[in-house]
N, C-alpha and C positions, 0 to 999 in steps of 0.2 A: 685438194683443195673440197674435194666430194670426202673424200675418207674424213678429213677435218671435223666438218659438218657431220657427216654422221655417229661423227665418235661422242661430239658434241650435243646433237641432239637425244643420244643414245644416252649420255649421261643427265641431262633433263627430265628427260619419261623416268629413271629409273628414282632421282630426287624427287619426283612428284609425284608419284606414285608411292614413297614413304611416306610421305605427307600425307597423303590423300589416304593411308591405310587408316590412321586417325581413323577419320570420320566415319568406318565402315561398322556395324554392329553385328554381332555374330547371328550367323545366318548359316542354316545346312550346304553343306558344298553342292557346287553344283560345276558340269562341264561344258562348256558352251562349243563346240567346233564350228570353225569357222571358213567354210570355204570361198576359194580366193581365183580367178580364172587366170591370173599371169607368173610366171614366174618367180623364184623364191627371190632373184640377185634383181630386179625390177622396183622400183623403189617405191611404189606404192604398197607392195607385200612385204617389205624390209618394214616401212612405218606401222604396215597393217599388224607386224610382227613384233616392232617394241608396243604399241597402242594393248596387245595383246600380253604384257608379260605387265604392262602398267596397271591395266585392270584387274590382273589375277595377285600382284604384290599389294597394288590399292584396298580389295576389297580382301586381306588377310586369307586369300586360298578360297574365301566362299562359291567366288565364279571365279571358276580356273578358263581362260580361251588358247583353243588351240587353232593356231591357223593351218589351212590346206589348200597349200598353193599349189600350180602349174595345174587349176583343174581335176586335183586326186579326188575329191570327194565328188564336186557336181562339175560337171562341165559349164563352161561360163551363160551358155544359153539358159541352164535348168538354176540357176544359182539362186534369182528371184524366185523362183516359186515354189521352192523348195523350202527359204525363211519364210516365205507367204504361207504356206501350208503346216509348218512344224517341223520339218524333214531335218530341218536345220536351224538353232535359234539366233541367228547372225550371220551376216553373208556381207562378202564385197562383189561391186558387179558393175558395168559402165551402163548409168545413164541410158544414153540414148541408144541402148538397143533394146530399151523396149516401147521403141516407137511405134512398133504395130499393135501396142494396146492404147496409147494416147499421146498422139504427136505432140504435145507438150511435152514429153520425156525429150524430145529431140532439138530444144531450143540450142543448147549448146554448142550443136553442129550445125545449126542455120552458117550455110556460105558466107565467108565474109561479112558475118553480124559484129563479132566479137572474135581480132584477130591478134592479141594483145595479152599477156597476163592482166594488164590493169584494168581494159576492158570486158574478161572474161570476170575477173570477180567483181565489177559490178555488173553485168549479165545476171551472175550465179545471186547476188544479192535481190534485182529483180523480181527472179523466178523463185525464191529457195519457199516464198510463203505458200505459193499455188502445187510447188511440188511438194512439199512437206504436206498439205492438203490433201492430195492426192495419193501418196503415197499412205496417210491416215487407212484411207477408205477402202485402202487394200490390203487392211490388216501387216502396216510397218510402218515403225518407227526409223527414221533419220536421225542418224546419231552424227555422221559427219561426212564430207565432199573434197575433192582437189581433183585438179586440172593436169592433164597428161599437157606435156609442150606442143610449141605449134604443129597442127599436122602440114606435111608435105607430100610429092608425089615418090615413089619408088619405079624406076622400071631396072627391064632388062636390055635398053637400046636407049641413045640418046635420043629425045624429043623435045623436038621445038613448036608443036603447034597440037591441037584437036586433032587433027586427020593423021598425026603420026601415033593416037592410040589406040586406031579402029584395029577390033578387032581383036584385041589383046585378052588372056584373063585377067579379069580382074577379081581377088579378092576381098569384098564387101564383108562390113563386119556392124553393119544397120541398115535401117532403111532411106537412109539421108548416099551414104555410101556405092547403094545399090543404084539412084536414082540415078550418080553424079556419073559413074559407069554404063547405063544404058544412055545417057546425053552427051558423050561423048565418043557412042560409037565402041565403048568397050564391052564384055562380057562377066559379068557378076555371077559370082560363086562366093556364099558364106562359109568361110573358113575361121574356126576360134583361134588365138592367137595361140596357144598351145601347138597348133599344127601346122603353124606357116610355115618355117625352116623344111618340114615336110613335104607341103606343096609346092613351093618355088625348087624345091630340087626334083620334085619327080616331075613338074613341068603342068601340075593342076592348077596352079598361078603363077603369072609374069605380070605382074604390076600391084600396088594397093597403096590407097592413101594411107597414113598414118603418123607418128611423131619418128623422132629420130629414136627416142627412145624404145621402141617396140623392135627396129630395127635391129641397131643396136642389140638389144638382149638377144637376137634369136637369131644372129650372127648372119644378115642375108647378103651380105657382101659373097658368102661363098656363092649364091647363085644368081643376085642381082650385080647390076654397074651404075646406074643414076639413082640419086635423088634430088630433087628441085625443090627448093623452097616455097612454100608460097599462103602459108601462114592463112592458109583456109578456116580454120578454126581448134579452140581446144578443150576437147570433152572432157567429160569428169568422170571418174568413180568415186561412189558412195557407201557407204556401209551401213546395215539396216538392223534393225533385228524385228522377233516377230512381235506385233503388238502385242498378242495374249501374255510371252514371256515376260516382257518390260513389263505389263501390266502388275506382273507377282512376285516385280524385283524390287529387293526393300527400298525407303526413301532414299540410307546412307549408302548402298549400293550405286543407287542411280545418279547420285552425285559424284560418286566415285569415278564411274564410267564415263559422264559429261564432261568432268573434267578430264580424262585421258583424251575422250573423243576433241575439244579442244585443241591439244596438244599433239596430238594426231594431224587436224589437219593446217595447223600452222605449219609442222615439220616438213607435210607432205607438200605444200601448196613449194615452200623456197627450195626440196628436194626438187620441183619440177621444174623451178627457174634453171636451179644448177648442172640440171641435169642435159639443159635443152647445150648446150655449146659442149658439154663434154661427149656425150654421145654422138652427136653431128664430127667433132675430133676424130671419134672411133669410128665411125661410117668410112671415111676420107685413107685412118690407118689402116683398117681390114681393105682397102683397094678402091671403093666408091668413088664417083665423081662427084664431088658437093655440091650447092650453092645453087644463085634464086634462079628460078624459072626464067626463059624469054620475057620480052616485052609483049611477042605477039600473045604469045600462051596464057600469059598474063592476065590480057584482054580479055582472050575467051573465055576462059576460065571463072575470069568476073562477070562477066556478059550471061554467063551460065547460071552462075553462082545467083543473080539477079531474081534470075527468072525462078528458081529452086526456093529463095526466101521467100516469095511474090508468093508461090505454093502452099508451103509449108505454113505463111499466113491467116490464109486461108483452111484448110486443115485443122489447124489447132483452134480457131473460133476467137471467145470473147477473153481466156485465159490466155489463150497465144499473142494477142496486141495489147492485154493490159503490162502484160510482161514486158513487153517490145517498148511500148508507150514508157514505163517507168526505167528502164533501163537505159534510152534516149532523154529521159529530161534530167539522166545524172551527168551526162557527157558536156 
């Protein structure tokens, strides 16, 4: 099923690029290097590569987008700054990775606020206008965004309660995950996705909260033993363009890029939905124990999540309240 869907979306990108080519006018050829934090095999990176081909073909080669996965060009934490400052014209990054700049960037990682793909879509609809404005103020133009599968907990041992987590070395990737570690007695340390396998293999980390996709891509069953489905949140990646570069792009090429971005957002969303069970099956096949968290652990995590959500709302201020109010009105 996974291969069939990828094949279909690849063909869709190719057809669309051919159609969009007619819309692009002649312009001086440009190369847009696109740094990406995740491995080439990750579905976000795979869709990003198809987006790049779509733009390159659709603009008739006026703009050649070249992806650089696995943090090869810039590490994950440096990608946004690189695009803001023009070191790279375009890039992809985890939105919540910028929470230290503005709490609003962490809206998709508020524990148990949106725990399904349907709710995550509503939350993004509520947040997108605010997010677009904030990014624009930072010299960035938002192209598209897509969710990861629901986040679960990974461990090297069986865990039945928060008390079982105390003292574990925890891989964090944003402010929310660091705070979750602190509130559960774990010891957080920021580790980029490309470094996960080595971190677990060397004992630098013993646990993390992430999707089945991340664990599957990094073959964490080589070091970890348990994955608990808690559906804590569905974080999002987004693709951004330097605003100055975007301003200099011809109207025809902007239309092509926007068309390719819409296709990429659609494809990435459904790849994420499809990939969820596929990767959980992959973790099982690797030897991990995969299943829902026990009632005690779920209740304790939910209580912690409610506290974290209240804290986020205070920090996010009027923008955060507006987003949450708009989201709740859709439910």
